[in-house]
N, C-alpha and C positions, 0 to 999 in steps of 0.2 A: 580567271584561272585560279587565283588564290582562294576565291570562295569555293570553287568546285572542289579543291583539295581538302579544304576544311570540312565540307559537307561530306565527302567520301570518308574522311577520318572519323567523323561522327557516327556515320552508319556502321563502319566496321566496329567501333568501340560498342555501339548499341547491341550489335549482333553477338559479339563475344561475351559482353556482360549478361545479356538476356538469356543466352542459350546455356550459359554455364553457372552463373551465380544463382539461377533460379532452382537448380537441382538440389535434391536431398540426397546427400552422400552419407552413407552409414558404414560402420565397421564393427565387427564382433570377433572375439570377445573384446571388451573394453580394457580388461586388465588380466595380466598373468603374473601370479605371485608365488614365490617359492622361498624356501629356507635354504641358506647356503649349505652346500656339501662340497668338499674339495673335488675338483675334477668332474663335477656333475655335467652330464650331457643329456639333452633330450630334444625331440622335434615337436613342434606345435603346428596346428592348422587353424586358420581364421577365415573370415569372409568379408568381402566388400560389396555393398550394393549401392544403387543409385536409381533415382526416378527418371533419369534420362540416359540415352546412349552416349558414352564418353570414354575417353582414354585416361587411365589412372597411372601416376607415377608412384612407385613404391620405394621407399628408402628408410634407412636406420639412423637414429640420432641418440644422443644422451650419453651419460658417462659408461653405460654397458655396451656401447656401439661395438667395440672390439670383440665383444663375446657373443654377438648375435649376427646370424648369417641368413640372408634371404635365400630360400631354395627354389622360389619361383622367379619367372622374369620380372625385371623392375618396371615394366610397362604392361598393363593389362587393359583389355577392353571390356567395359561393362554394358550390358543392354538393359532397357528400362525394366525395373522391378524384378531383376534377376540378381542372383548372388554368384560372385566369383571367388573361387577359394584361392588362398595364398598360404604358403607355409614357411616356417623359419626354424632354425636350429639355435639353441642356447648351449654353449660350451663354457663352463665356468672355470676359472683358474684354480691353482691348488690353494690359494690363499688371497685375502684382500688386506691391504694394510690398514683401512679404516673400518671399524665395526659399524653396525647400523644399516640403514636402508641404502640400497644402490639402485638407481632408476635408468632404464632405457626405453626408447620409443620406437614403434614401427609406424611410419606415416603412409597414409594413402592420400594423394593430392591430384586434383585435376590437372590434366595436361593441356595446355593451350599453346597453340603456335604463336610465336612472337610476331607482332605487327608494328612497323615502325611508327612511332608517335602515339601509340595506343596503350593506355594503362589498362591492365587486366587484373581483376580481383579473382583469386583462386581459393576454392574451399579445400580443406584438409582435415582429415579424421585420423585418429591414432589408437594403437593398442599400447598400453603401458606395461612394461615388464619391471617387476620389482623383485630384488633379491635381498632378503634379510641376513645380514651377516651378524652372528652372535658376539655379544660383548663378553669380555672376560667376567667370570664369576656369574653373578645373579643381576639381571636388568629387566625391570618391568616397564612396559609401555601400555598406556591407558587409553580407553575409549569410554565415552559416557553417553548413555541414552536414557531419555525420559519418556514414559509411556503414560497416557491417559491424564494429561495435566488439566483437569477440569476442576471447578469449585465444588467444594463438599463431595469429593469423590476420592478414591484411593489411588494415588499416584505411584507408579512403579519406577524405581531408579535402578538401573543396571550399569555396573562397571565392568568393562571388558579388560581383563589383564592378560597381556601376552608376555611370556617369559622369552625375551631375546638374549638372555644370557647363555653361558655354556653350562652353567650348573643349574640342578633343579631347584626350585623354590619349595621350602618345607611347608610353609603356611603364608598365605596372603589374606589380609582381612581390610575391609573398607570402612571409612567414616565419611559421612556426608552432612556437612553443615548447611543448613537453609537459612538464608538471610533476606530481610526486607530491604526496601529502598534506603532506609536510613541505616543500613548496615548492622541492625539489630538481629541477633540470633533468634530464630523462631523454634528451631527443633535441631537436634543432633541425632543423627541416624547411625546405626551400626549394621554392617553386614555379617554374614557368616564367613568363617575362614575356610579356605582351600588350598591343598597343595598344587603347584603348577610345574609341570615337567618342562625341560628346555624346549623351545620353539612352539610350545602349546599355548592355548588360550583358554581361560576359565572365566565364567560370569559370576560377579558378586552382586547380590540383589537386596535391596531394602525397599520398604513401602512407607507411605505417609498419608494420612487422611487430611486433605487440604481444607480445613475449615477457615479459610482466610478469604479476604476480598480478592476480586479479579485483579491481576496487575503483573508487574515485572518483579521477578525475584532472582536470586543468585545462589548457586550451589558450589560450595568448596568441597572438593573431593580429594581425600588422601588414602592411599594404600599403604599399609605397613607390611613389609615382607622381610622376614629373617634379619631384622636390625636395619633395613633400608626403608626409604620412604619415597614414594612417587606421588605426584598431585597435579591437579588441574582445576580450573573454575570455568563455570558456564552460567550465563544468564538465561532465564526461561520465563515463559509466560504461563500463568495460570488463568484459565478462562481466556477471554479475548478483550481487547480494548473495547469499552462499552460507553456511549453516550446516549442518554434518552431524552426526549422532549417531555418535560413535565406538564406544561401547560402552554396554549398558544390562544390568544384573545385580542379582541380590538374593540375599543370604545366606538359607539356610533359615530359615523363620519358624516360631517355636514357637507352636502354636495357643493362642490366649488372650492374645497380646501384640500390640504394635504393631510391625509389620515394617517394615524400611527397604530402599528400592529406590534404586539410584544410576544416574543417567545422565550419561555424559561427552559433552560436545559440543564442537565446534570451529568457529571462524568463519574462513573463507577470504576475508574482505572487509576492505579496508584503512581502514575507518571503522567507528564505533560502530553496531550495529543495536539498535534500541530495542523494548521491549515484546514480547520473546520470552517464550513460556511453554511448559511441558511438560504433556501429559495422558498418563496411564498407564491403559490399559483392561485389566482382568483378566478372563480367561475361564476357566471350570470345565474339568473333564476332558472334558465333552461339547461343548465349544466355545461354550457359552452365556455371554453377558455376566453378570458376577458382582460386579464392583466397579470403581471408577475413582476417580482422583485428579487434580486439577489444582494445579500449582504457582503460585506468585506470578509476576508479570511481571517480567523481569529485562532490563538492557540489556547486551548482549554486546559487549565491546570489540573493537578491531581485532585479528584474529588470536589471541583468547583461547581458552582451552579450559577453561572452568569445569564443575563437577560439579553437577548439580541432583539434590537428594535428594526422594524421594516416599515417602509412608507409606501402609501398609495396616493398618487397625485390625481385628484379629481377636479382640478382647477378649471378644465374646460367643460366640466359637466357630464354626469353620467345618469343613466336612468335610476330613479329612486327604487329601493327595494332591499331584499335580503340576499346577499351574496354568500358563496361557500369559499373559504380560504383553506389551502392545503400547505401546511409548513412541512418542508423536506429538509432535514439536517443531514449534510453529507460530511463524512470523514473517513480517512484512510480509504478503504474500498467498499464501505458499507453506508447505510443510511437509516434513519428513523423518521416516521411521518406522523402528522396528527392534523385532523380536520378541526375547523372552528367557524363560527358564523361571523359575517360582517354586515352591519346594517348601514345603508346610506340614506340619510334623512334630508329633508328640505331645511333650508336656513330658516330658523324661527324668526317670527316678526318681533321687531324691537323698536322702541322710540329712540332713534338716534338724534343727533344734533340737527340733522337736516329736517326730521320731522318736527322738532320743536320750533324750528324757524318758520315752517310753513303754518303750523297752528298759530304761532305769534302773529304772522301776516294776515291770516284769515281773521283772527280775533281783532286786530286793529281795524281791518276793513269792516268787519261786522260792527264794531264800536262806532266807527265813523259813520256808518250808514244809520245806525240808531239815533246818534246825536243829530244828524241832518234830518231824520224823520221827525224828531221831537221839536226841532226849531221850526220845520215847515208846519208842523201842526199848530205850534203856539202862534205863529204869524196868522194862520188861517182863523184862529179863534179870535184874535185881536181885530181882525178885518170884520168878522161877523158881528162883534160887539159894537163897533163903531156905526155900522149900518143900523143897528136897532136903535141907537141913541138919535140918529138923524130921523 
């Protein structure tokens, strides 16, 4: 009986989980943003969609909860690949005690009937409602965008400056300091100056020709506006992390031994690249896979050029001939490859100690045989001479 109950619970759990967690639930818009105005009121429409038919629970949460009202039912039924509209009203107070950004959320969550002893995973998606309450005086909020960060190319830096203060900014001007990994300053860039009205956003732009090595760099951003300063810092890549195989080779491998293959690599990145490894795939004379080897993971330092050693065990014997090796260097989500030749040769003949022993034994036997022959011959001559004398 106990097993039957457990089995039934399992199938209930599997059914609920499989039918609900596999759905693709979506909501639009993802965000509604507005600048604060005392007593502001407006209605908005959004849409919920799903790849499955299911019931959805709608609810409001966050610090703006008391100022957001759902105008549609809090339970909606969605059909596969169809959109269902929902609407809500935002009614702001006459004032907020705290300036800055205030946030609320409208959530759409899968509705699943509770089952005793069954854990249920439910998916939810939401629309973010943001209200920007102006600061006293002038207050700049910054964003920073980097476009076209390639080596030997013109990089475009854009500073987005939003005036969240109650007063207009007469002039805002940006400075961008580019630093290398050693915190050395490479260049100091200046943007143009612009006025920014309250609640408005302006873009300050500067360009730089990146005649530097690929790697990780850092930008220090400062915006000067009417005697005030705002700033931020951002790390960014120029180019992409790059390691290349410089050379791959193998000395002729004597059949029946463990052969050594060496691959030299070089990093063109100005920071350490972790967990790189090498695979060597060996093909026979017909081009069919024959053997392979994987190295241990290594960390490649900035601009390092290490040699990775791989091994091929031929101790059980392999056909003699010329094989093809393919070295595949894997790091991050990319790789580099290089082919090279591998010759497997027969063990060369050499006079080892065992051969010297055999030769010595043969020499002793031959010497003994020669001595015996001479003795017998001398005896034979002596007998012949005695017969003559008689």
